[in-house]
DODO-794284 format. One record per residue: x, y, z of N, C-alpha, C, CB in turn; residue in three letters; residue number from 0. Coordinates in pm, whole numbers, plus 50000, padded with zeros to 5 digits. Glycine has a CB too. Layout:
BEGIN
SITE   nxx   nyy   nzz  caxx  cayy  cazz   cxx   cyy   czz  cbxx  cbyy  cbzz  aa   i
SITE     X     Y     Z     X     Y     Z     X     Y     Z     X     Y     Z ALA NUM
...
//
This chain:
BEGIN
SITE   nxx   nyy   nzz  caxx  cayy  cazz   cxx   cyy   czz  cbxx  cbyy  cbzz  aa   i
SITE 20154 30687 20629 20214 30764 20738 20253 30669 20852 20117 30874 20789 MET   0
SITE 20371 30686 20902 20421 30601 21009 20355 30639 21142 20573 30613 21020 SER   1
SITE 20335 30538 21226 20281 30565 21359 20393 30571 21462 20178 30458 21399 ASN   2
SITE 20516 30583 21416 20630 30590 21506 20638 30726 21571 20760 30558 21432 LYS   3
SITE 20690 30727 21690 20707 30850 21766 20856 30874 21788 20630 30843 21902 LYS   4
SITE 20890 31001 21800 21028 31041 21822 21036 31113 21957 21080 31132 21707 LEU   5
SITE 21126 31065 22041 21155 31129 22169 21298 31180 22160 21136 31030 22291 VAL   6
SITE 21316 31310 22182 21448 31370 22172 21496 31413 22310 21446 31490 22076 LEU   7
SITE 21601 31347 22356 21667 31384 22481 21765 31495 22446 21740 31260 22550 TRP   8
SITE 21759 31609 22516 21841 31724 22480 21862 31811 22603 21775 31805 22366 ASN   9
SITE 21933 31921 22583 21951 32019 22691 21974 32156 22631 22069 31980 22783 ARG  10
SITE 21938 32257 22707 21961 32395 22665 22112 32418 22654 21896 32496 22766 ALA  11
SITE 22151 32498 22557 22292 32529 22540 22371 32425 22463 22355 32549 22671 GLY  12
SITE 22307 32318 22422 22373 32213 22345 22360 32247 22196 22311 32071 22376 CYS  13
SITE 22470 32282 22133 22467 32322 21993 22419 32208 21902 22606 32368 21948 GLU  14
SITE 22465 32087 21928 22421 31972 21849 22271 31950 21864 22497 31845 21890 SER  15
SITE 22220 31970 21985 22076 31955 22010 21997 32058 21931 22046 31969 22160 CYS  16
SITE 22044 32182 21932 21974 32289 21861 21975 32266 21710 22037 32424 21894 GLN  17
SITE 22088 32218 21657 22097 32189 21514 22000 32077 21477 22242 32150 21476 GLN  18
SITE 21994 31974 21559 21904 31863 21531 21759 31907 21541 21931 31747 21629 LEU  19
SITE 21725 31988 21640 21589 32040 21651 21551 32120 21527 21574 32127 21777 LYS  20
SITE 21644 32199 21475 21618 32279 21355 21594 32189 21235 21736 32375 21327 ALA  21
SITE 21673 32083 21221 21654 31989 21109 21518 31921 21120 21767 31883 21108 GLN  22
SITE 21480 31882 21240 21349 31818 21259 21237 31915 21222 21333 31771 21404 LEU  23
SITE 21247 32039 21269 21145 32140 21240 21138 32169 21090 21174 32270 21317 ALA  24
SITE 21253 32182 21027 21257 32212 20883 21196 32101 20799 21400 32236 20838 ASN  25
SITE 21192 31980 20853 21137 31865 20781 21000 31825 20833 21232 31748 20791 ASN  26
SITE 20943 31908 20919 20808 31884 20969 20794 31760 21055 20715 31875 20855 GLY  27
SITE 20900 31724 21126 20899 31604 21210 20868 31644 21353 21035 31529 21202 ILE  28
SITE 20758 31593 21405 20718 31619 21543 20798 31530 21638 20567 31595 21561 ASP  29
SITE 20821 31581 21757 20892 31503 21858 20850 31548 21997 21044 31516 21841 TYR  30
SITE 20875 31460 22093 20858 31492 22234 20998 31523 22288 20789 31372 22313 VAL  31
SITE 21010 31633 22359 21139 31677 22410 21155 31639 22557 21155 31827 22392 SER  32
SITE 21271 31582 22590 21308 31558 22729 21436 31637 22756 21328 31403 22759 ILE  33
SITE 21424 31740 22838 21537 31827 22870 21610 31772 22992 21489 31974 22896 ASP  34
SITE 21737 31737 22974 21815 31678 23082 21896 31783 23160 21909 31573 23025 VAL  35
SITE 21882 31909 23124 21959 32016 23189 21937 32014 23340 21920 32153 23132 GLU  36
SITE 22045 31991 23415 22039 31992 23560 21965 31875 23622 21976 32117 23605 GLY  37
SITE 21940 31772 23544 21863 31657 23593 21948 31529 23579 21728 31642 23514 LYS  38
SITE 22034 31509 23676 22124 31394 23671 22049 31261 23666 22216 31396 23790 ASN  39
SITE 21929 31256 23724 21852 31131 23721 21814 31094 23577 21726 31144 23807 GLU  40
SITE 21792 31194 23491 21762 31164 23351 21888 31118 23278 21702 31286 23281 LEU  41
SITE 22000 31177 23310 22127 31131 23251 22158 30989 23298 22244 31228 23289 ARG  42
SITE 22120 30958 23422 22136 30821 23472 22055 30722 23387 22093 30812 23620 ASP  43
SITE 21936 30764 23345 21853 30679 23259 21925 30653 23127 21715 30744 23234 VAL  44
SITE 21980 30759 23068 22055 30741 22943 22173 30647 22961 22104 30878 22890 LEU  45
SITE 22241 30662 23073 22357 30576 23100 22313 30431 23116 22431 30623 23227 GLU  46
SITE 22202 30408 23184 22153 30271 23203 22108 30210 23070 22037 30269 23304 ALA  47
SITE 22045 30290 22986 21993 30239 22859 22102 30222 22754 21885 30332 22807 LYS  48
SITE 22190 30321 22742 22282 30327 22628 22429 30339 22664 22245 30441 22541 TYR  49
SITE 22460 30348 22793 22599 30359 22835 22660 30496 22808 22680 30254 22766 GLY  50
SITE 22575 30597 22791 22622 30734 22766 22545 30830 22854 22606 30772 22616 ILE  51
SITE 22601 30949 22871 22533 31053 22948 22515 31179 22864 22611 31086 23076 ARG  52
SITE 22558 31176 22739 22552 31295 22655 22425 31299 22571 22674 31301 22564 HIS  53
SITE 22392 31416 22524 22279 31438 22435 22331 31508 22310 22165 31522 22505 VAL  54
SITE 22261 31505 22199 22125 31456 22182 22119 31305 22165 22062 31523 22062 PRO  55
SITE 22008 31251 22211 21974 31110 22187 21830 31110 22135 21990 31020 22319 VAL  56
SITE 21811 31044 22023 21677 31033 21965 21631 30888 21978 21676 31079 21816 ALA  57
SITE 21513 30871 22035 21452 30738 22044 21332 30736 21951 21410 30704 22193 GLU  58
SITE 21327 30636 21864 21220 30623 21767 21154 30489 21788 21274 30637 21622 ILE  59
SITE 21020 30492 21799 20951 30366 21819 20802 30377 21804 20982 30311 21953 GLY  60
SITE 20736 30263 21823 20592 30254 21802 20514 30231 21932 20562 30143 21705 ASP  61
SITE 20580 30246 22045 20514 30225 22174 20551 30092 22237 20365 30232 22157 GLY  62
SITE 20591 29996 22155 20631 29866 22207 20782 29848 22202 20564 29755 22128 GLU  63
SITE 20844 29895 22095 20989 29884 22084 21045 30015 22029 21029 29764 21992 SER  64
SITE 21163 30047 22077 21229 30171 22038 21373 30142 21996 21226 30273 22153 TYR  65
SITE 21422 30223 21902 21562 30220 21863 21617 30359 21892 21580 30180 21711 ALA  66
SITE 21745 30367 21918 21804 30496 21953 21913 30536 21855 21860 30491 22095 ALA  67
SITE 21921 30667 21834 22031 30727 21760 22105 30813 21862 21980 30812 21634 VAL  68
SITE 22227 30772 21894 22303 30839 21999 22410 30933 21945 22366 30737 22089 THR  69
SITE 22423 30939 21812 22527 31026 21755 22471 31151 21689 22608 30948 21654 ASP  70
SITE 22339 31176 21703 22278 31295 21649 22259 31295 21498 22358 31411 21685 GLY  71
SITE 22271 31180 21434 22260 31171 21289 22116 31186 21242 22317 31038 21240 SER  72
SITE 22088 31297 21174 21954 31320 21121 21917 31214 21018 21945 31460 21059 PHE  73
SITE 22014 31170 20939 21988 31069 20838 21945 30937 20901 22113 31048 20752 GLU  74
SITE 22008 30899 21010 21970 30776 21080 21829 30789 21140 22072 30744 21192 LYS  75
SITE 21799 30906 21193 21666 30931 21249 21560 30916 21140 21659 31071 21313 ILE  76
SITE 21585 30980 21026 21491 30970 20915 21469 30825 20872 21540 31052 20796 GLN  77
SITE 21578 30750 20862 21570 30611 20819 21486 30529 20917 21712 30550 20806 ALA  78
SITE 21505 30549 21047 21429 30475 21146 21280 30515 21145 21488 30498 21286 LEU  79
SITE 21253 30642 21120 21114 30686 21113 21044 30626 20992 21105 30839 21107 LEU  80
SITE 21118 30602 20884 21058 30551 20761 21058 30399 20754 21132 30607 20642 GLN  81
SITE 21134 30334 20841 21146 30187 20836 21017 30120 20877 21260 30140 20926 ALA  82
//
């Protein structure tokens, strides 16, 4: 079992976010949710880290280093969790 953690940046009303959450739930993948709705300071963090302000963004890591999936690809998320 991997000790990697998944942090999902998302917002209410985001269809892509809801689809990704459903895929994660259907596959039994736990995650920590960060809701950026109405929180420009959190979008500023995304912009500083990845040059984007949109969600969903999934960060996968072990506490020391993280990789991000910024296009909402469930397949990429799975691959990073299993790597």
